[in-house]
N, C-alpha and C positions, 0 to 999 in steps of 0.2 A: 627914330632909328628903326630900321627894318628888323624883324624878328628872324633869327637864324633857324633853319630847319634842324630838328633833332634827329639823331640816329634812332632807328627802331630799337625796342627793348631786346628782341631776339635777333640773332645773327641770321643772315640769309643763307639757307642751307641748300638752295637749289643748285644742282650741278656739282655738288661736292664729290660724289662717287665718280662721276664722269671725269672730273679733273684728277682724281686719284688713280684711276685705272692704269694709265701709262706707267706710273711708279710701282704699281702692284704686279704688273705683268711678269716681271722676272721671278716672282715668288708664287706663281700659280700653283705649282705642285705642292708646295708647303701649305698653302691656303686650302687646297683640296683635301689634303691629309688632315689638317686641323678641323675642317668641317666634318669629315668622316668620323674622326675621333669624337667630336662633340655629339654627333648624332648617335654613335654607338654607345657612348656613356649615358645619354638620355634614355635610350632604349633599354639598357641594362637596368637603370634605376626604375623605370616604369615596369619592367618585367618582374620585379621582386614581389609585388602584391599578388599577381595571379599565381606565381609559383608557391607562395605561402598558402593561398587558397587551395591549390591542387594538393599540397601536402596535408592540409587539414581535412579535405574531402577524402583523401586516401586513408588517413587515420580513422575517420569515422566509418568508412566502408570496409575497413580491414583489408585493403588492397595493397599488399606489400610491393608489388611491381611499380605501381604509380608512386608510392611513397619513396622508393629508392630513386626513381627518375627525378622527382621533385627535389630530393635532397642533393643528388649529384649536380643538378642544374644550379641550385642555390649555392652550393659549394664552389662551383665553377665561376659564378658571378662574383662571389666574395673574393675568391683568389685573384680574379682578373682586376677587380677594383683595388685590392691590397697591393698587388705587384705591378700596377700600371706604371709605366715610366713617368717619373716626376712626382710620384706619390711619396710622401714623407715617411710612410710606414713600410715601404718596400724592403725586402730582405736584401 
């Protein structure tokens, strides 16, 4: 008896996005907004470390202006993350 060919272990993923594009086309605006929000969220998360460094340097240099700037920016990032739509902790 002839041996039956087996299916591959992994699914064939070639062309999946191309086949999905016609179905995603009506949702272009929402997808663009979602991508923008994801990028802004990532940028805000990455910006925290340099702002903490700026605040630390301002404290060590006794530079009140840079310290106020760093604190205001950090507070703005914290408020934006806290009150972001969909956040569980939003007021």
